VEXPA-37092 format. One record per residue (C-alpha): residue number from 0; x, y, z; residue in three letters. Coordinates in Angstrom, 3 decimals, decimal comma. Layout:
<lodo num="NUM" u="X" v="Y" w="Z" residuo="ALA"/>
...
// end
This chain:
<lodo num="0" u="2,847" v="-7,961" w="23,551" residuo="MET"/>
<lodo num="1" u="4,334" v="-8,973" w="20,157" residuo="THR"/>
<lodo num="2" u="6,724" v="-6,982" w="18,817" residuo="ASP"/>
<lodo num="3" u="4,085" v="-6,249" w="15,950" residuo="ALA"/>
<lodo num="4" u="1,243" v="-5,396" w="18,530" residuo="GLU"/>
<lodo num="5" u="3,869" v="-3,175" w="19,697" residuo="GLN"/>
<lodo num="6" u="4,292" v="-1,768" w="16,128" residuo="GLN"/>
<lodo num="7" u="0,635" v="-1,606" w="15,907" residuo="GLY"/>
<lodo num="8" u="-0,076" v="0,737" w="19,153" residuo="ALA"/>
<lodo num="9" u="2,999" v="2,910" w="18,469" residuo="ALA"/>
<lodo num="10" u="1,222" v="3,983" w="14,696" residuo="TYR"/>
<lodo num="11" u="-2,000" v="4,315" w="16,436" residuo="GLU"/>
<lodo num="12" u="-0,124" v="6,163" w="18,870" residuo="GLU"/>
<lodo num="13" u="0,853" v="8,528" w="16,814" residuo="GLU"/>
<lodo num="14" u="-1,533" v="8,556" w="13,880" residuo="HIS"/>
<lodo num="15" u="-5,482" v="8,430" w="15,475" residuo="VAL"/>
<lodo num="16" u="-4,419" v="8,993" w="19,523" residuo="HIS"/>
<lodo num="17" u="-2,354" v="12,135" w="19,060" residuo="ALA"/>
<lodo num="18" u="-4,573" v="13,447" w="16,606" residuo="VAL"/>
<lodo num="19" u="-7,500" v="13,287" w="18,451" residuo="TYR"/>
<lodo num="20" u="-5,780" v="14,879" w="21,454" residuo="GLU"/>
<lodo num="21" u="-5,164" v="18,030" w="19,279" residuo="GLN"/>
<lodo num="22" u="-8,437" v="18,252" w="17,150" residuo="ILE"/>
<lodo num="23" u="-10,742" v="17,088" w="20,062" residuo="ALA"/>
<lodo num="24" u="-12,705" v="20,472" w="20,359" residuo="SER"/>
<lodo num="25" u="-12,960" v="21,056" w="17,200" residuo="HIS"/>
<lodo num="26" u="-14,028" v="17,431" w="16,336" residuo="PHE"/>
<lodo num="27" u="-16,382" v="17,621" w="19,168" residuo="SER"/>
<lodo num="28" u="-18,309" v="20,661" w="17,739" residuo="ALA"/>
<lodo num="29" u="-19,207" v="19,107" w="14,274" residuo="THR"/>
<lodo num="30" u="-20,344" v="16,028" w="16,592" residuo="ARG"/>
<lodo num="31" u="-23,549" v="16,287" w="18,280" residuo="TYR"/>
<lodo num="32" u="-26,578" v="14,637" w="16,354" residuo="LYS"/>
<lodo num="33" u="-27,489" v="11,001" w="17,035" residuo="PRO"/>
<lodo num="34" u="-27,633" v="9,158" w="14,339" residuo="TRP"/>
<lodo num="35" u="-31,191" v="6,808" w="13,929" residuo="PRO"/>
<lodo num="36" u="-29,830" v="3,529" w="14,151" residuo="ILE"/>
<lodo num="37" u="-28,199" v="3,809" w="17,263" residuo="ILE"/>
<lodo num="38" u="-30,981" v="6,153" w="18,768" residuo="GLU"/>
<lodo num="39" u="-33,406" v="3,260" w="17,965" residuo="ARG"/>
<lodo num="40" u="-30,713" v="0,848" w="19,625" residuo="PHE"/>
<lodo num="41" u="-30,337" v="2,744" w="23,077" residuo="LEU"/>
<lodo num="42" u="-34,263" v="3,661" w="23,040" residuo="LYS"/>
<lodo num="43" u="-35,245" v="0,027" w="22,878" residuo="GLU"/>
<lodo num="44" u="-32,950" v="-0,745" w="25,882" residuo="LEU"/>
<lodo num="45" u="-35,117" v="-1,732" w="29,025" residuo="PRO"/>
<lodo num="46" u="-35,134" v="0,789" w="31,639" residuo="ASP"/>
<lodo num="47" u="-32,894" v="0,310" w="34,061" residuo="GLY"/>
<lodo num="48" u="-29,941" v="-1,416" w="31,479" residuo="ALA"/>
<lodo num="49" u="-26,313" v="-0,294" w="32,277" residuo="VAL"/>
<lodo num="50" u="-23,906" v="-0,291" w="28,970" residuo="GLY"/>
<lodo num="51" u="-20,626" v="0,814" w="27,927" residuo="ALA"/>
<lodo num="52" u="-19,621" v="3,281" w="25,357" residuo="ASP"/>
<lodo num="53" u="-16,382" v="2,280" w="24,527" residuo="VAL"/>
<lodo num="54" u="-14,246" v="5,037" w="21,962" residuo="GLY"/>
<lodo num="55" u="-17,448" v="7,741" w="23,316" residuo="CYS"/>
<lodo num="56" u="-15,458" v="10,941" w="21,874" residuo="GLY"/>
<lodo num="57" u="-17,813" v="13,440" w="22,695" residuo="ASN"/>
<lodo num="58" u="-20,232" v="11,640" w="24,734" residuo="GLY"/>
<lodo num="59" u="-23,407" v="12,792" w="22,556" residuo="LYS"/>
<lodo num="60" u="-24,977" v="9,269" w="22,486" residuo="TYR"/>
<lodo num="61" u="-24,860" v="9,319" w="26,556" residuo="LEU"/>
<lodo num="62" u="-27,745" v="11,358" w="26,897" residuo="THR"/>
<lodo num="63" u="-30,266" v="9,734" w="24,377" residuo="VAL"/>
<lodo num="64" u="-31,973" v="7,443" w="27,062" residuo="ASN"/>
<lodo num="65" u="-32,513" v="8,542" w="30,232" residuo="PRO"/>
<lodo num="66" u="-33,534" v="5,913" w="31,497" residuo="ARG"/>
<lodo num="67" u="-30,573" v="3,775" w="31,424" residuo="VAL"/>
<lodo num="68" u="-27,026" v="4,354" w="33,011" residuo="PHE"/>
<lodo num="69" u="-23,585" v="4,397" w="30,792" residuo="MET"/>
<lodo num="70" u="-20,116" v="4,240" w="31,526" residuo="VAL"/>
<lodo num="71" u="-18,103" v="5,907" w="28,700" residuo="ALA"/>
<lodo num="72" u="-14,173" v="5,239" w="28,193" residuo="SER"/>
<lodo num="73" u="-12,393" v="7,417" w="25,151" residuo="ASP"/>
<lodo num="74" u="-8,315" v="7,044" w="24,790" residuo="ARG"/>
<lodo num="75" u="-8,444" v="10,791" w="24,151" residuo="SER"/>
<lodo num="76" u="-8,288" v="12,937" w="27,907" residuo="THR"/>
<lodo num="77" u="-9,794" v="15,952" w="26,266" residuo="ASN"/>
<lodo num="78" u="-12,720" v="14,321" w="24,355" residuo="LEU"/>
<lodo num="79" u="-13,697" v="12,768" w="28,363" residuo="VAL"/>
<lodo num="80" u="-13,299" v="16,184" w="29,559" residuo="LYS"/>
<lodo num="81" u="-16,524" v="17,094" w="27,229" residuo="ILE"/>
<lodo num="82" u="-18,431" v="13,716" w="27,796" residuo="ALA"/>
<lodo num="83" u="-18,105" v="14,070" w="31,753" residuo="LYS"/>
<lodo num="84" u="-20,320" v="16,836" w="31,349" residuo="GLN"/>
<lodo num="85" u="-22,773" v="14,381" w="30,754" residuo="HIS"/>
<lodo num="86" u="-24,407" v="13,686" w="34,043" residuo="GLN"/>
<lodo num="87" u="-24,983" v="11,341" w="35,641" residuo="PRO"/>
<lodo num="88" u="-23,197" v="9,274" w="33,493" residuo="HIS"/>
<lodo num="89" u="-19,766" v="7,965" w="34,004" residuo="ASP"/>
<lodo num="90" u="-16,725" v="9,036" w="31,741" residuo="SER"/>
<lodo num="91" u="-13,197" v="7,852" w="32,003" residuo="ILE"/>
<lodo num="92" u="-10,030" v="7,590" w="29,477" residuo="VAL"/>
<lodo num="93" u="-9,217" v="4,284" w="28,928" residuo="ALA"/>
<lodo num="94" u="-7,922" v="2,245" w="25,734" residuo="ASP"/>
<lodo num="95" u="-10,082" v="-0,361" w="24,109" residuo="ILE"/>
<lodo num="96" u="-6,966" v="-2,488" w="24,206" residuo="MET"/>
<lodo num="97" u="-7,246" v="-2,414" w="27,975" residuo="ASN"/>
<lodo num="98" u="-10,212" v="-1,740" w="29,174" residuo="LEU"/>
<lodo num="99" u="-10,691" v="-1,352" w="33,075" residuo="PRO"/>
<lodo num="100" u="-14,684" v="-2,798" w="33,446" residuo="HIS"/>
<lodo num="101" u="-15,591" v="-5,952" w="35,195" residuo="PRO"/>
<lodo num="102" u="-16,141" v="-8,617" w="32,115" residuo="LYS"/>
<lodo num="103" u="-19,630" v="-9,939" w="31,230" residuo="HIS"/>
<lodo num="104" u="-21,323" v="-7,348" w="33,361" residuo="SER"/>
<lodo num="105" u="-23,213" v="-5,013" w="31,199" residuo="PHE"/>
<lodo num="106" u="-26,926" v="-5,171" w="29,287" residuo="ASP"/>
<lodo num="107" u="-25,455" v="-3,765" w="26,269" residuo="PHE"/>
<lodo num="108" u="-22,444" v="-1,755" w="24,594" residuo="ALA"/>
<lodo num="109" u="-21,740" v="0,478" w="21,842" residuo="ILE"/>
<lodo num="110" u="-18,323" v="1,091" w="20,122" residuo="SER"/>
<lodo num="111" u="-19,357" v="4,140" w="17,030" residuo="ILE"/>
<lodo num="112" u="-16,596" v="4,722" w="14,600" residuo="ALA"/>
<lodo num="113" u="-13,902" v="3,359" w="16,777" residuo="VAL"/>
<lodo num="114" u="-12,262" v="-0,013" w="15,482" residuo="ILE"/>
<lodo num="115" u="-11,659" v="1,664" w="12,207" residuo="HIS"/>
<lodo num="116" u="-8,486" v="3,317" w="13,466" residuo="HIS"/>
<lodo num="117" u="-7,072" v="-0,077" w="14,965" residuo="ILE"/>
<lodo num="118" u="-4,057" v="-0,567" w="12,882" residuo="SER"/>
<lodo num="119" u="-4,006" v="-4,477" w="11,776" residuo="THR"/>
<lodo num="120" u="-6,456" v="-7,596" w="11,626" residuo="PRO"/>
<lodo num="121" u="-5,289" v="-8,822" w="15,202" residuo="GLU"/>
<lodo num="122" u="-5,495" v="-5,716" w="16,902" residuo="ARG"/>
<lodo num="123" u="-9,222" v="-5,033" w="15,448" residuo="ARG"/>
<lodo num="124" u="-10,258" v="-9,016" w="16,757" residuo="ILE"/>
<lodo num="125" u="-8,893" v="-8,179" w="20,003" residuo="GLU"/>
<lodo num="126" u="-10,525" v="-5,259" w="20,104" residuo="ALA"/>
<lodo num="127" u="-13,692" v="-6,676" w="19,188" residuo="VAL"/>
<lodo num="128" u="-13,196" v="-9,613" w="21,450" residuo="LYS"/>
<lodo num="129" u="-12,539" v="-6,972" w="24,705" residuo="ALA"/>
<lodo num="130" u="-16,243" v="-4,995" w="23,444" residuo="ILE"/>
<lodo num="131" u="-17,670" v="-8,447" w="23,463" residuo="LEU"/>
<lodo num="132" u="-16,712" v="-9,764" w="26,894" residuo="GLU"/>
<lodo num="133" u="-17,788" v="-6,736" w="28,346" residuo="LEU"/>
<lodo num="134" u="-21,844" v="-8,434" w="27,811" residuo="LEU"/>
<lodo num="135" u="-23,588" v="-10,673" w="30,152" residuo="ARG"/>
<lodo num="136" u="-23,408" v="-13,952" w="28,698" residuo="PRO"/>
<lodo num="137" u="-26,562" v="-15,610" w="27,533" residuo="PRO"/>
<lodo num="138" u="-28,492" v="-17,789" w="30,033" residuo="SER"/>
<lodo num="139" u="-29,144" v="-21,527" w="28,895" residuo="ALA"/>
<lodo num="140" u="-32,707" v="-21,493" w="29,874" residuo="GLU"/>
<lodo num="141" u="-33,102" v="-18,281" w="27,941" residuo="LYS"/>
<lodo num="142" u="-31,368" v="-18,124" w="24,547" residuo="PRO"/>
<lodo num="143" u="-30,660" v="-14,801" w="23,272" residuo="GLY"/>
<lodo num="144" u="-31,019" v="-13,122" w="26,792" residuo="SER"/>
<lodo num="145" u="-27,237" v="-11,676" w="27,097" residuo="GLY"/>
<lodo num="146" u="-26,080" v="-8,454" w="26,499" residuo="GLY"/>
<lodo num="147" u="-25,730" v="-7,465" w="23,328" residuo="ARG"/>
<lodo num="148" u="-23,469" v="-4,631" w="21,393" residuo="ALA"/>
<lodo num="149" u="-23,721" v="-2,152" w="18,563" residuo="LEU"/>
<lodo num="150" u="-20,392" v="-1,359" w="16,376" residuo="ILE"/>
<lodo num="151" u="-20,253" v="0,952" w="13,697" residuo="TYR"/>
<lodo num="152" u="-17,018" v="1,105" w="11,349" residuo="VAL"/>
<lodo num="153" u="-16,369" v="3,233" w="8,022" residuo="TRP"/>
<lodo num="154" u="-17,170" v="1,229" w="4,767" residuo="ALA"/>
<lodo num="155" u="-15,220" v="1,385" w="1,805" residuo="LEU"/>
<lodo num="156" u="-18,345" v="1,162" w="-0,587" residuo="GLU"/>
<lodo num="157" u="-18,544" v="4,793" w="-0,178" residuo="GLN"/>
<lodo num="158" u="-19,107" v="5,623" w="-4,229" residuo="LYS"/>
<lodo num="159" u="-21,957" v="8,093" w="-3,343" residuo="ASP"/>
<lodo num="160" u="-20,370" v="10,019" w="-0,828" residuo="SER"/>
<lodo num="161" u="-17,980" v="12,620" w="-1,334" residuo="ARG"/>
<lodo num="162" u="-14,985" v="10,357" w="-0,489" residuo="ARG"/>
<lodo num="163" u="-15,584" v="8,550" w="-3,355" residuo="GLY"/>
<lodo num="164" u="-14,059" v="5,493" w="-2,065" residuo="TRP"/>
<lodo num="165" u="-15,407" v="1,780" w="-3,538" residuo="ASP"/>
<lodo num="166" u="-14,242" v="-1,558" w="-4,083" residuo="GLU"/>
<lodo num="167" u="-10,604" v="-1,872" w="-5,522" residuo="GLY"/>
<lodo num="168" u="-9,510" v="0,812" w="-3,374" residuo="ASN"/>
<lodo num="169" u="-7,309" v="0,861" w="-0,812" residuo="GLU"/>
<lodo num="170" u="-8,838" v="-0,091" w="2,635" residuo="GLN"/>
<lodo num="171" u="-5,987" v="1,622" w="4,897" residuo="ASP"/>
<lodo num="172" u="-5,893" v="4,966" w="4,529" residuo="VAL"/>
<lodo num="173" u="-5,310" v="8,227" w="5,655" residuo="MET"/>
<lodo num="174" u="-7,724" v="10,779" w="6,223" residuo="VAL"/>
<lodo num="175" u="-7,859" v="14,343" w="6,776" residuo="PRO"/>
<lodo num="176" u="-9,090" v="16,393" w="9,374" residuo="TRP"/>
<lodo num="177" u="-8,803" v="20,480" w="8,002" residuo="VAL"/>
<lodo num="178" u="-8,817" v="23,189" w="11,156" residuo="MET"/>
<lodo num="179" u="-9,836" v="26,201" w="9,820" residuo="ARG"/>
<lodo num="180" u="-7,757" v="29,005" w="10,808" residuo="ALA"/>
<lodo num="181" u="-9,638" v="32,821" w="12,450" residuo="LYS"/>
<lodo num="182" u="-8,875" v="35,113" w="9,690" residuo="LYS"/>
<lodo num="183" u="-8,713" v="38,620" w="10,913" residuo="GLU"/>
<lodo num="184" u="-11,288" v="40,963" w="9,630" residuo="LYS"/>
<lodo num="185" u="-9,482" v="44,380" w="7,631" residuo="GLU"/>
<lodo num="186" u="-10,306" v="47,656" w="8,898" residuo="GLY"/>
<lodo num="187" u="-11,659" v="46,762" w="11,896" residuo="LYS"/>
<lodo num="188" u="-14,298" v="48,924" w="14,032" residuo="LYS"/>
<lodo num="189" u="-13,016" v="51,517" w="16,091" residuo="GLY"/>
<lodo num="190" u="-9,778" v="52,732" w="15,036" residuo="LYS"/>
<lodo num="191" u="-9,297" v="56,008" w="14,063" residuo="GLY"/>
<lodo num="192" u="-7,159" v="58,047" w="10,928" residuo="LYS"/>
<lodo num="193" u="-4,662" v="58,991" w="13,009" residuo="ASP"/>
<lodo num="194" u="-3,612" v="55,182" w="14,128" residuo="GLN"/>
<lodo num="195" u="-4,566" v="53,497" w="11,014" residuo="LYS"/>
<lodo num="196" u="-2,004" v="55,449" w="9,342" residuo="ALA"/>
<lodo num="197" u="0,634" v="54,492" w="11,814" residuo="THR"/>
<lodo num="198" u="0,119" v="51,279" w="11,877" residuo="GLU"/>
<lodo num="199" u="0,272" v="51,019" w="7,905" residuo="LEU"/>
<lodo num="200" u="3,176" v="53,153" w="7,976" residuo="SER"/>
<lodo num="201" u="4,933" v="50,786" w="10,566" residuo="ASN"/>
<lodo num="202" u="3,914" v="47,404" w="8,824" residuo="GLU"/>
<lodo num="203" u="4,596" v="49,047" w="5,030" residuo="ALA"/>
<lodo num="204" u="7,883" v="46,848" w="4,640" residuo="ASP"/>
<lodo num="205" u="6,703" v="44,024" w="6,799" residuo="GLN"/>
<lodo num="206" u="4,163" v="41,201" w="4,818" residuo="PRO"/>
<lodo num="207" u="0,917" v="40,607" w="6,541" residuo="LEU"/>
<lodo num="208" u="1,067" v="37,448" w="7,879" residuo="GLU"/>
<lodo num="209" u="-2,563" v="35,353" w="8,344" residuo="GLN"/>
<lodo num="210" u="-3,251" v="32,334" w="10,311" residuo="PRO"/>
<lodo num="211" u="-2,871" v="29,430" w="8,383" residuo="GLN"/>
<lodo num="212" u="-5,143" v="26,607" w="8,147" residuo="ASP"/>
<lodo num="213" u="-3,997" v="22,953" w="9,872" residuo="LYS"/>
<lodo num="214" u="-3,967" v="19,334" w="8,297" residuo="THR"/>
<lodo num="215" u="-4,167" v="16,547" w="10,637" residuo="PHE"/>
<lodo num="216" u="-3,931" v="12,950" w="8,748" residuo="LEU"/>
<lodo num="217" u="-6,048" v="10,112" w="10,883" residuo="ARG"/>
<lodo num="218" u="-5,461" v="6,401" w="10,204" residuo="TYR"/>
<lodo num="219" u="-8,433" v="4,287" w="8,937" residuo="TYR"/>
<lodo num="220" u="-9,142" v="0,473" w="8,190" residuo="HIS"/>
<lodo num="221" u="-12,184" v="0,971" w="5,620" residuo="LEU"/>
<lodo num="222" u="-14,327" v="-2,634" w="5,635" residuo="TYR"/>
<lodo num="223" u="-15,529" v="-3,986" w="2,881" residuo="ARG"/>
<lodo num="224" u="-19,132" v="-6,186" w="3,125" residuo="LYS"/>
<lodo num="225" u="-18,682" v="-8,800" w="5,281" residuo="GLY"/>
<lodo num="226" u="-15,461" v="-7,905" w="7,163" residuo="GLU"/>
<lodo num="227" u="-17,692" v="-6,549" w="10,322" residuo="LEU"/>
<lodo num="228" u="-19,284" v="-9,759" w="10,763" residuo="GLU"/>
<lodo num="229" u="-16,104" v="-11,797" w="10,124" residuo="GLN"/>
<lodo num="230" u="-13,859" v="-10,500" w="12,688" residuo="ILE"/>
<lodo num="231" u="-17,207" v="-10,470" w="15,282" residuo="ILE"/>
<lodo num="232" u="-17,589" v="-14,088" w="14,572" residuo="GLY"/>
<lodo num="233" u="-13,571" v="-14,447" w="14,926" residuo="GLU"/>
<lodo num="234" u="-13,562" v="-12,861" w="18,443" residuo="ALA"/>
<lodo num="235" u="-16,332" v="-15,157" w="19,766" residuo="GLY"/>
<lodo num="236" u="-19,396" v="-13,184" w="18,778" residuo="GLY"/>
<lodo num="237" u="-22,744" v="-13,599" w="16,842" residuo="GLU"/>
<lodo num="238" u="-24,330" v="-11,233" w="14,709" residuo="VAL"/>
<lodo num="239" u="-28,068" v="-10,701" w="15,238" residuo="VAL"/>
<lodo num="240" u="-28,774" v="-7,671" w="13,012" residuo="GLU"/>
<lodo num="241" u="-26,624" v="-5,943" w="10,616" residuo="ALA"/>
<lodo num="242" u="-26,353" v="-3,688" w="7,683" residuo="GLY"/>
<lodo num="243" u="-25,326" v="-0,134" w="6,052" residuo="TYR"/>
<lodo num="244" u="-25,852" v="3,603" w="7,172" residuo="ASP"/>
<lodo num="245" u="-24,419" v="6,608" w="6,039" residuo="LYS"/>
<lodo num="246" u="-21,194" v="5,067" w="4,585" residuo="ASP"/>
<lodo num="247" u="-20,915" v="2,701" w="7,530" residuo="ASN"/>
<lodo num="248" u="-21,529" v="-0,654" w="7,983" residuo="TRP"/>
<lodo num="249" u="-22,928" v="-1,812" w="11,343" residuo="TRP"/>
<lodo num="250" u="-23,700" v="-4,764" w="13,282" residuo="ALA"/>
<lodo num="251" u="-25,408" v="-5,725" w="16,323" residuo="ILE"/>
<lodo num="252" u="-23,359" v="-8,867" w="18,510" residuo="ALA"/>
<lodo num="253" u="-23,940" v="-11,032" w="21,106" residuo="THR"/>
<lodo num="254" u="-21,227" v="-13,497" w="23,242" residuo="ARG"/>
<lodo num="255" u="-21,404" v="-17,155" w="21,706" residuo="GLN"/>
<lodo num="256" u="-20,948" v="-18,367" w="25,130" residuo="SER"/>
// end
């Protein structure tokens, strides 16, 4: 591993992986509804297809199509613990840059909202290459017969979203995730007058401490129009379909050989 790769990996460890370990449960609670294009991709697969979900998070896509089998992986141990609940699929802890799966053996792969967390151009290409290498190669007698991968990344062009990013803004950003603290309700039921009076007397000279919200910053690389297709090509893939959806760029790709 070069010095630049080591620096990139260390940066992602601090500003991506460590963050998701801390927010896993809270993050999972907000991720439950499949996006339509991903749902369509999964439901159009032939019965019995075997695929990989690279960067599976809480595993919400594992149950979209019960007629396929998926091997899910994520760098976050805490998210994988949640994903393991989606049986009969398998979920393991693994880094996208060092996947343990056998190459060229999967009918399909998905990687949703993952490679925008990779911090250097070279590592982003390597991450896409790792996804594509999982896929079955196309047959010489049957063009287009190989495995397919669906990849989603955050778009730079989000002028209509609450974030308001657009062409001309920085592509490498830190995005906050706020965990709201649970505030104690005043005047709890079940306390008598004497007990309340005693508590007020004891606490009269002490400031009331309320739980504080916590903000975590996650690294993102925002993709310009055409950038995802470009790195897929540099990684040895061929784009068969692509588009924009919910502030994301997406592409379906196959291996060139």
